[in-house]
ChimeraX commands (.cxc) that place a marker at each C-alpha (Angstrom):
marker #1 position 31.40,0.70,-35.37 radius 0.5
marker #1 position 27.84,1.13,-34.16 radius 0.5
marker #1 position 26.71,2.11,-30.67 radius 0.5
marker #1 position 23.18,1.39,-29.49 radius 0.5
marker #1 position 22.55,3.90,-26.73 radius 0.5
marker #1 position 20.20,6.43,-25.18 radius 0.5
marker #1 position 21.31,10.01,-24.42 radius 0.5
marker #1 position 20.02,9.99,-20.82 radius 0.5
marker #1 position 21.58,6.63,-20.01 radius 0.5
marker #1 position 24.13,6.81,-17.22 radius 0.5
marker #1 position 26.07,3.98,-18.83 radius 0.5
marker #1 position 25.91,5.44,-22.35 radius 0.5
marker #1 position 27.19,8.92,-21.54 radius 0.5
marker #1 position 30.75,7.86,-20.57 radius 0.5
marker #1 position 31.12,6.04,-23.88 radius 0.5
marker #1 position 30.05,9.17,-25.76 radius 0.5
marker #1 position 32.61,11.23,-23.83 radius 0.5
marker #1 position 35.46,8.85,-24.58 radius 0.5
marker #1 position 34.53,8.58,-28.26 radius 0.5
marker #1 position 34.33,12.36,-28.55 radius 0.5
marker #1 position 37.68,13.06,-26.90 radius 0.5
marker #1 position 39.56,10.13,-28.46 radius 0.5
marker #1 position 38.25,10.83,-31.96 radius 0.5
marker #1 position 36.50,7.48,-32.26 radius 0.5
marker #1 position 33.92,7.42,-35.04 radius 0.5
marker #1 position 30.67,5.73,-34.01 radius 0.5
marker #1 position 27.42,5.20,-35.84 radius 0.5
marker #1 position 24.85,6.11,-33.19 radius 0.5
marker #1 position 21.56,4.23,-32.94 radius 0.5
marker #1 position 19.18,5.57,-30.29 radius 0.5
marker #1 position 17.22,2.93,-28.36 radius 0.5
marker #1 position 14.35,4.87,-26.80 radius 0.5
marker #1 position 14.21,3.81,-23.17 radius 0.5
marker #1 position 11.23,6.08,-22.52 radius 0.5
marker #1 position 9.05,4.26,-25.06 radius 0.5
marker #1 position 10.29,0.81,-24.01 radius 0.5
marker #1 position 12.19,0.11,-27.23 radius 0.5
marker #1 position 14.82,-1.77,-25.22 radius 0.5
marker #1 position 12.17,-4.30,-24.16 radius 0.5
marker #1 position 11.05,-5.20,-27.66 radius 0.5
marker #1 position 12.11,-8.46,-29.35 radius 0.5
marker #1 position 14.13,-6.59,-31.96 radius 0.5
marker #1 position 16.50,-5.17,-29.36 radius 0.5
marker #1 position 16.42,-8.30,-27.18 radius 0.5
marker #1 position 17.93,-10.10,-30.17 radius 0.5
marker #1 position 20.85,-7.65,-29.98 radius 0.5
marker #1 position 21.20,-7.72,-26.19 radius 0.5
marker #1 position 19.15,-10.30,-24.25 radius 0.5
marker #1 position 19.71,-8.21,-21.10 radius 0.5
marker #1 position 17.70,-5.43,-22.81 radius 0.5
marker #1 position 20.11,-2.73,-21.69 radius 0.5
marker #1 position 22.16,-0.05,-23.38 radius 0.5
marker #1 position 24.83,0.59,-24.43 radius 0.5
marker #1 position 25.79,-2.10,-26.91 radius 0.5
marker #1 position 28.76,-1.77,-29.24 radius 0.5
marker #1 position 29.04,-3.56,-32.57 radius 0.5
marker #1 position 32.45,-3.78,-34.22 radius 0.5
marker #1 position 32.34,-6.19,-37.13 radius 0.5
marker #1 position 31.28,-9.55,-35.73 radius 0.5
marker #1 position 31.90,-8.44,-32.15 radius 0.5
marker #1 position 28.90,-7.39,-30.11 radius 0.5
marker #1 position 29.78,-6.02,-26.68 radius 0.5
marker #1 position 27.54,-4.88,-23.83 radius 0.5
marker #1 position 28.32,-3.33,-20.42 radius 0.5
marker #1 position 29.60,0.21,-20.31 radius 0.5
marker #1 position 32.86,-0.59,-18.51 radius 0.5
marker #1 position 33.74,-3.31,-21.02 radius 0.5
marker #1 position 32.97,-0.99,-23.95 radius 0.5
marker #1 position 35.07,1.81,-22.47 radius 0.5
marker #1 position 38.06,-0.49,-22.03 radius 0.5
marker #1 position 37.69,-1.94,-25.52 radius 0.5
marker #1 position 37.39,1.42,-27.26 radius 0.5
marker #1 position 40.22,3.02,-25.29 radius 0.5
marker #1 position 42.48,0.07,-26.05 radius 0.5
marker #1 position 41.54,0.02,-29.73 radius 0.5
marker #1 position 42.11,3.76,-30.10 radius 0.5
marker #1 position 45.35,3.71,-28.11 radius 0.5
marker #1 position 43.88,6.23,-25.69 radius 0.5
marker #1 position 45.97,7.03,-22.59 radius 0.5
marker #1 position 42.73,7.02,-20.59 radius 0.5
marker #1 position 43.23,3.23,-20.23 radius 0.5
marker #1 position 46.96,3.05,-19.43 radius 0.5
marker #1 position 49.22,0.24,-20.63 radius 0.5
marker #1 position 51.07,-0.07,-17.33 radius 0.5
marker #1 position 49.68,-3.07,-15.45 radius 0.5
marker #1 position 49.47,-1.39,-12.06 radius 0.5
marker #1 position 47.93,1.79,-13.45 radius 0.5
marker #1 position 45.40,-0.26,-15.41 radius 0.5
marker #1 position 44.53,-2.28,-12.32 radius 0.5
marker #1 position 43.80,0.97,-10.48 radius 0.5
marker #1 position 41.45,2.11,-13.24 radius 0.5
marker #1 position 39.64,-1.24,-13.10 radius 0.5
marker #1 position 39.38,-0.96,-9.32 radius 0.5
marker #1 position 37.91,2.53,-9.43 radius 0.5
marker #1 position 35.35,1.59,-12.08 radius 0.5
marker #1 position 34.21,-1.42,-10.04 radius 0.5
marker #1 position 34.09,0.77,-6.93 radius 0.5
marker #1 position 31.81,3.29,-8.61 radius 0.5
marker #1 position 29.55,0.62,-10.08 radius 0.5
marker #1 position 29.14,-1.86,-7.25 radius 0.5
marker #1 position 29.11,0.58,-4.36 radius 0.5
marker #1 position 28.26,4.19,-5.00 radius 0.5
marker #1 position 25.97,3.68,-8.01 radius 0.5
marker #1 position 24.02,0.93,-6.29 radius 0.5
marker #1 position 23.22,3.01,-3.22 radius 0.5
marker #1 position 23.03,6.47,-4.79 radius 0.5
marker #1 position 21.11,5.40,-7.88 radius 0.5
marker #1 position 18.80,2.74,-6.51 radius 0.5
marker #1 position 18.61,3.98,-2.94 radius 0.5
marker #1 position 18.24,7.75,-3.44 radius 0.5
marker #1 position 17.68,8.87,-7.04 radius 0.5
marker #1 position 15.56,6.33,-8.93 radius 0.5
marker #1 position 13.01,5.75,-6.15 radius 0.5
marker #1 position 12.22,9.48,-6.24 radius 0.5
marker #1 position 11.96,10.07,-9.99 radius 0.5
marker #1 position 11.15,6.77,-11.70 radius 0.5
marker #1 position 7.77,5.13,-11.00 radius 0.5
marker #1 position 9.26,1.67,-11.54 radius 0.5
marker #1 position 11.39,2.08,-8.42 radius 0.5
marker #1 position 8.98,4.06,-6.26 radius 0.5
marker #1 position 7.44,1.91,-3.48 radius 0.5
marker #1 position 3.68,2.26,-2.95 radius 0.5
marker #1 position 4.07,1.75,0.80 radius 0.5
marker #1 position 5.28,5.08,2.23 radius 0.5
marker #1 position 7.09,3.40,5.11 radius 0.5
marker #1 position 9.02,1.15,2.74 radius 0.5
marker #1 position 9.82,4.12,0.50 radius 0.5
marker #1 position 11.06,6.15,3.48 radius 0.5
marker #1 position 13.20,3.25,4.72 radius 0.5
marker #1 position 14.80,2.77,1.30 radius 0.5
marker #1 position 15.61,6.47,1.00 radius 0.5
marker #1 position 17.00,6.62,4.55 radius 0.5
marker #1 position 19.25,3.64,3.92 radius 0.5
marker #1 position 20.31,4.95,0.53 radius 0.5
marker #1 position 21.21,8.36,1.95 radius 0.5
marker #1 position 23.30,6.90,4.76 radius 0.5
marker #1 position 25.24,4.56,2.47 radius 0.5
marker #1 position 25.68,7.19,-0.24 radius 0.5
marker #1 position 27.12,9.67,2.25 radius 0.5
marker #1 position 29.64,7.03,3.32 radius 0.5
marker #1 position 30.71,6.35,-0.28 radius 0.5
marker #1 position 31.00,10.08,-1.02 radius 0.5
marker #1 position 33.13,10.53,2.08 radius 0.5
marker #1 position 35.53,7.86,0.81 radius 0.5
marker #1 position 35.68,9.53,-2.59 radius 0.5
marker #1 position 36.25,12.94,-1.01 radius 0.5
marker #1 position 38.78,12.05,1.67 radius 0.5
marker #1 position 40.64,9.01,0.28 radius 0.5
marker #1 position 40.45,8.85,-3.52 radius 0.5
marker #1 position 40.54,12.50,-4.61 radius 0.5
marker #1 position 42.72,14.49,-2.16 radius 0.5
marker #1 position 45.92,15.54,-3.90 radius 0.5
marker #1 position 44.68,14.08,-7.18 radius 0.5
marker #1 position 43.20,15.88,-10.15 radius 0.5
marker #1 position 41.32,12.73,-11.13 radius 0.5
marker #1 position 40.12,9.56,-9.44 radius 0.5
marker #1 position 43.22,7.54,-10.36 radius 0.5
marker #1 position 45.78,10.29,-9.92 radius 0.5
marker #1 position 47.11,13.13,-12.03 radius 0.5
marker #1 position 45.83,11.85,-15.38 radius 0.5
marker #1 position 42.33,11.50,-16.77 radius 0.5
marker #1 position 41.15,7.90,-17.23 radius 0.5
marker #1 position 37.99,6.13,-18.33 radius 0.5
marker #1 position 37.17,5.77,-14.62 radius 0.5
marker #1 position 36.57,9.53,-14.55 radius 0.5
marker #1 position 34.11,9.40,-17.44 radius 0.5
marker #1 position 32.38,6.48,-15.73 radius 0.5
marker #1 position 32.21,8.02,-12.26 radius 0.5
marker #1 position 31.21,11.51,-13.36 radius 0.5
marker #1 position 28.19,10.14,-15.21 radius 0.5
marker #1 position 27.05,8.41,-12.02 radius 0.5
marker #1 position 27.54,11.46,-9.79 radius 0.5
marker #1 position 25.81,13.88,-12.16 radius 0.5
marker #1 position 22.79,11.60,-12.17 radius 0.5
marker #1 position 22.16,13.22,-8.79 radius 0.5
marker #1 position 21.32,16.48,-10.56 radius 0.5
marker #1 position 17.99,14.95,-11.55 radius 0.5
marker #1 position 16.89,15.08,-7.90 radius 0.5
marker #1 position 18.93,18.22,-7.05 radius 0.5
marker #1 position 21.55,16.53,-4.89 radius 0.5
marker #1 position 23.95,18.87,-3.12 radius 0.5
marker #1 position 27.59,17.75,-3.05 radius 0.5
marker #1 position 28.96,20.81,-1.24 radius 0.5
marker #1 position 29.79,18.81,1.93 radius 0.5
marker #1 position 32.38,17.00,-0.23 radius 0.5
marker #1 position 34.61,19.75,-1.71 radius 0.5
marker #1 position 36.99,17.42,-3.51 radius 0.5
marker #1 position 34.06,15.73,-5.22 radius 0.5
marker #1 position 32.75,19.14,-6.30 radius 0.5
marker #1 position 36.19,20.16,-7.58 radius 0.5
marker #1 position 36.52,16.98,-9.62 radius 0.5
marker #1 position 33.02,17.31,-11.08 radius 0.5
marker #1 position 33.76,20.90,-12.11 radius 0.5
marker #1 position 36.87,19.68,-13.90 radius 0.5
marker #1 position 34.93,16.96,-15.70 radius 0.5
marker #1 position 32.21,19.40,-16.75 radius 0.5
marker #1 position 34.84,21.69,-18.22 radius 0.5
marker #1 position 36.07,19.01,-20.61 radius 0.5
marker #1 position 35.40,19.61,-24.32 radius 0.5
marker #1 position 33.20,16.54,-24.67 radius 0.5
marker #1 position 30.92,17.26,-21.72 radius 0.5
marker #1 position 28.32,19.46,-23.38 radius 0.5
marker #1 position 28.04,17.31,-26.48 radius 0.5
marker #1 position 27.88,13.97,-24.67 radius 0.5
marker #1 position 25.48,15.13,-21.96 radius 0.5
marker #1 position 23.14,17.54,-23.77 radius 0.5
marker #1 position 20.40,14.94,-24.09 radius 0.5
marker #1 position 20.69,13.98,-20.43 radius 0.5
marker #1 position 20.17,17.56,-19.26 radius 0.5
marker #1 position 17.39,18.28,-21.75 radius 0.5
marker #1 position 15.36,15.12,-21.26 radius 0.5
marker #1 position 16.09,13.97,-17.71 radius 0.5
marker #1 position 17.29,16.92,-15.62 radius 0.5
marker #1 position 15.20,19.78,-17.04 radius 0.5
marker #1 position 11.79,18.06,-16.62 radius 0.5
marker #1 position 12.40,17.81,-12.85 radius 0.5
marker #1 position 13.83,21.28,-12.27 radius 0.5
marker #1 position 10.81,22.47,-10.24 radius 0.5
marker #1 position 10.12,19.18,-8.45 radius 0.5
marker #1 position 10.74,18.63,-4.75 radius 0.5
marker #1 position 13.04,15.82,-3.66 radius 0.5
marker #1 position 14.78,14.57,-0.56 radius 0.5
marker #1 position 18.50,15.23,-0.54 radius 0.5
marker #1 position 21.40,13.45,1.12 radius 0.5
marker #1 position 21.26,15.15,4.52 radius 0.5
marker link #1:1,2 radius 0.2
marker link #1:2,3 radius 0.2
marker link #1:3,4 radius 0.2
marker link #1:4,5 radius 0.2
marker link #1:5,6 radius 0.2
marker link #1:6,7 radius 0.2
marker link #1:7,8 radius 0.2
marker link #1:8,9 radius 0.2
marker link #1:9,10 radius 0.2
marker link #1:10,11 radius 0.2
marker link #1:11,12 radius 0.2
marker link #1:12,13 radius 0.2
marker link #1:13,14 radius 0.2
marker link #1:14,15 radius 0.2
marker link #1:15,16 radius 0.2
marker link #1:16,17 radius 0.2
marker link #1:17,18 radius 0.2
marker link #1:18,19 radius 0.2
marker link #1:19,20 radius 0.2
marker link #1:20,21 radius 0.2
marker link #1:21,22 radius 0.2
marker link #1:22,23 radius 0.2
marker link #1:23,24 radius 0.2
marker link #1:24,25 radius 0.2
marker link #1:25,26 radius 0.2
marker link #1:26,27 radius 0.2
marker link #1:27,28 radius 0.2
marker link #1:28,29 radius 0.2
marker link #1:29,30 radius 0.2
marker link #1:30,31 radius 0.2
marker link #1:31,32 radius 0.2
marker link #1:32,33 radius 0.2
marker link #1:33,34 radius 0.2
marker link #1:34,35 radius 0.2
marker link #1:35,36 radius 0.2
marker link #1:36,37 radius 0.2
marker link #1:37,38 radius 0.2
marker link #1:38,39 radius 0.2
marker link #1:39,40 radius 0.2
marker link #1:40,41 radius 0.2
marker link #1:41,42 radius 0.2
marker link #1:42,43 radius 0.2
marker link #1:43,44 radius 0.2
marker link #1:44,45 radius 0.2
marker link #1:45,46 radius 0.2
marker link #1:46,47 radius 0.2
marker link #1:47,48 radius 0.2
marker link #1:48,49 radius 0.2
marker link #1:49,50 radius 0.2
marker link #1:50,51 radius 0.2
marker link #1:51,52 radius 0.2
marker link #1:52,53 radius 0.2
marker link #1:53,54 radius 0.2
marker link #1:54,55 radius 0.2
marker link #1:55,56 radius 0.2
marker link #1:56,57 radius 0.2
marker link #1:57,58 radius 0.2
marker link #1:58,59 radius 0.2
marker link #1:59,60 radius 0.2
marker link #1:60,61 radius 0.2
marker link #1:61,62 radius 0.2
marker link #1:62,63 radius 0.2
marker link #1:63,64 radius 0.2
marker link #1:64,65 radius 0.2
marker link #1:65,66 radius 0.2
marker link #1:66,67 radius 0.2
marker link #1:67,68 radius 0.2
marker link #1:68,69 radius 0.2
marker link #1:69,70 radius 0.2
marker link #1:70,71 radius 0.2
marker link #1:71,72 radius 0.2
marker link #1:72,73 radius 0.2
marker link #1:73,74 radius 0.2
marker link #1:74,75 radius 0.2
marker link #1:75,76 radius 0.2
marker link #1:76,77 radius 0.2
marker link #1:77,78 radius 0.2
marker link #1:78,79 radius 0.2
marker link #1:79,80 radius 0.2
marker link #1:80,81 radius 0.2
marker link #1:81,82 radius 0.2
marker link #1:82,83 radius 0.2
marker link #1:83,84 radius 0.2
marker link #1:84,85 radius 0.2
marker link #1:85,86 radius 0.2
marker link #1:86,87 radius 0.2
marker link #1:87,88 radius 0.2
marker link #1:88,89 radius 0.2
marker link #1:89,90 radius 0.2
marker link #1:90,91 radius 0.2
marker link #1:91,92 radius 0.2
marker link #1:92,93 radius 0.2
marker link #1:93,94 radius 0.2
marker link #1:94,95 radius 0.2
marker link #1:95,96 radius 0.2
marker link #1:96,97 radius 0.2
marker link #1:97,98 radius 0.2
marker link #1:98,99 radius 0.2
marker link #1:99,100 radius 0.2
marker link #1:100,101 radius 0.2
marker link #1:101,102 radius 0.2
marker link #1:102,103 radius 0.2
marker link #1:103,104 radius 0.2
marker link #1:104,105 radius 0.2
marker link #1:105,106 radius 0.2
marker link #1:106,107 radius 0.2
marker link #1:107,108 radius 0.2
marker link #1:108,109 radius 0.2
marker link #1:109,110 radius 0.2
marker link #1:110,111 radius 0.2
marker link #1:111,112 radius 0.2
marker link #1:112,113 radius 0.2
marker link #1:113,114 radius 0.2
marker link #1:114,115 radius 0.2
marker link #1:115,116 radius 0.2
marker link #1:116,117 radius 0.2
marker link #1:117,118 radius 0.2
marker link #1:118,119 radius 0.2
marker link #1:119,120 radius 0.2
marker link #1:120,121 radius 0.2
marker link #1:121,122 radius 0.2
marker link #1:122,123 radius 0.2
marker link #1:123,124 radius 0.2
marker link #1:124,125 radius 0.2
marker link #1:125,126 radius 0.2
marker link #1:126,127 radius 0.2
marker link #1:127,128 radius 0.2
marker link #1:128,129 radius 0.2
marker link #1:129,130 radius 0.2
marker link #1:130,131 radius 0.2
marker link #1:131,132 radius 0.2
marker link #1:132,133 radius 0.2
marker link #1:133,134 radius 0.2
marker link #1:134,135 radius 0.2
marker link #1:135,136 radius 0.2
marker link #1:136,137 radius 0.2
marker link #1:137,138 radius 0.2
marker link #1:138,139 radius 0.2
marker link #1:139,140 radius 0.2
marker link #1:140,141 radius 0.2
marker link #1:141,142 radius 0.2
marker link #1:142,143 radius 0.2
marker link #1:143,144 radius 0.2
marker link #1:144,145 radius 0.2
marker link #1:145,146 radius 0.2
marker link #1:146,147 radius 0.2
marker link #1:147,148 radius 0.2
marker link #1:148,149 radius 0.2
marker link #1:149,150 radius 0.2
marker link #1:150,151 radius 0.2
marker link #1:151,152 radius 0.2
marker link #1:152,153 radius 0.2
marker link #1:153,154 radius 0.2
marker link #1:154,155 radius 0.2
marker link #1:155,156 radius 0.2
marker link #1:156,157 radius 0.2
marker link #1:157,158 radius 0.2
marker link #1:158,159 radius 0.2
marker link #1:159,160 radius 0.2
marker link #1:160,161 radius 0.2
marker link #1:161,162 radius 0.2
marker link #1:162,163 radius 0.2
marker link #1:163,164 radius 0.2
marker link #1:164,165 radius 0.2
marker link #1:165,166 radius 0.2
marker link #1:166,167 radius 0.2
marker link #1:167,168 radius 0.2
marker link #1:168,169 radius 0.2
marker link #1:169,170 radius 0.2
marker link #1:170,171 radius 0.2
marker link #1:171,172 radius 0.2
marker link #1:172,173 radius 0.2
marker link #1:173,174 radius 0.2
marker link #1:174,175 radius 0.2
marker link #1:175,176 radius 0.2
marker link #1:176,177 radius 0.2
marker link #1:177,178 radius 0.2
marker link #1:178,179 radius 0.2
marker link #1:179,180 radius 0.2
marker link #1:180,181 radius 0.2
marker link #1:181,182 radius 0.2
marker link #1:182,183 radius 0.2
marker link #1:183,184 radius 0.2
marker link #1:184,185 radius 0.2
marker link #1:185,186 radius 0.2
marker link #1:186,187 radius 0.2
marker link #1:187,188 radius 0.2
marker link #1:188,189 radius 0.2
marker link #1:189,190 radius 0.2
marker link #1:190,191 radius 0.2
marker link #1:191,192 radius 0.2
marker link #1:192,193 radius 0.2
marker link #1:193,194 radius 0.2
marker link #1:194,195 radius 0.2
marker link #1:195,196 radius 0.2
marker link #1:196,197 radius 0.2
marker link #1:197,198 radius 0.2
marker link #1:198,199 radius 0.2
marker link #1:199,200 radius 0.2
marker link #1:200,201 radius 0.2
marker link #1:201,202 radius 0.2
marker link #1:202,203 radius 0.2
marker link #1:203,204 radius 0.2
marker link #1:204,205 radius 0.2
marker link #1:205,206 radius 0.2
marker link #1:206,207 radius 0.2
marker link #1:207,208 radius 0.2
marker link #1:208,209 radius 0.2
marker link #1:209,210 radius 0.2
marker link #1:210,211 radius 0.2
marker link #1:211,212 radius 0.2
marker link #1:212,213 radius 0.2
marker link #1:213,214 radius 0.2
marker link #1:214,215 radius 0.2
marker link #1:215,216 radius 0.2
marker link #1:216,217 radius 0.2
marker link #1:217,218 radius 0.2
marker link #1:218,219 radius 0.2
marker link #1:219,220 radius 0.2
marker link #1:220,221 radius 0.2
marker link #1:221,222 radius 0.2
marker link #1:222,223 radius 0.2
marker link #1:223,224 radius 0.2
marker link #1:224,225 radius 0.2
view
């Protein structure tokens, strides 16, 4: 199987973690987002959406991180995507929750507008309004995660690690690019510490820290407060 990916990609990193911990062999093909390789016709022929990751398994070509995670976990027989219908439904719910709520407001309302020129608004008032709205909504999502999803649970779906944890942790750690402080949400911090202690974390996220977090270590950003 081949995975087209980029090491800083928030949607690629969960796939790398699952593959590492489940012993799934992948041929890795880096699509350089920084140079715009994903926009070129060669990659558009692989994924017309021009996004990574993309998984190739024989004649199957699959995009979307959540779909790839489910496919690989199922194929490998990994317990991170449980067979029980109710447990699996909960994993699906959590992944959708991270993607459609928290990632939308945290990523596109707080993080990307501060560090990626593509998302930075030239009008300062518009930029300030986007950040203010993003902060307010992100705090609300984090409060739900901290007080409803994680209390009494080691992981976001309960006592056992699932692909929803890989998926959500990649989104939350994106905040490290702009130095976000999660201390007001102790259960979130506890969960992130547990995820960072996993054997796959350093290997799957080394490129992210080297090429996306480190370059901004001395920059000044607005936080969540």
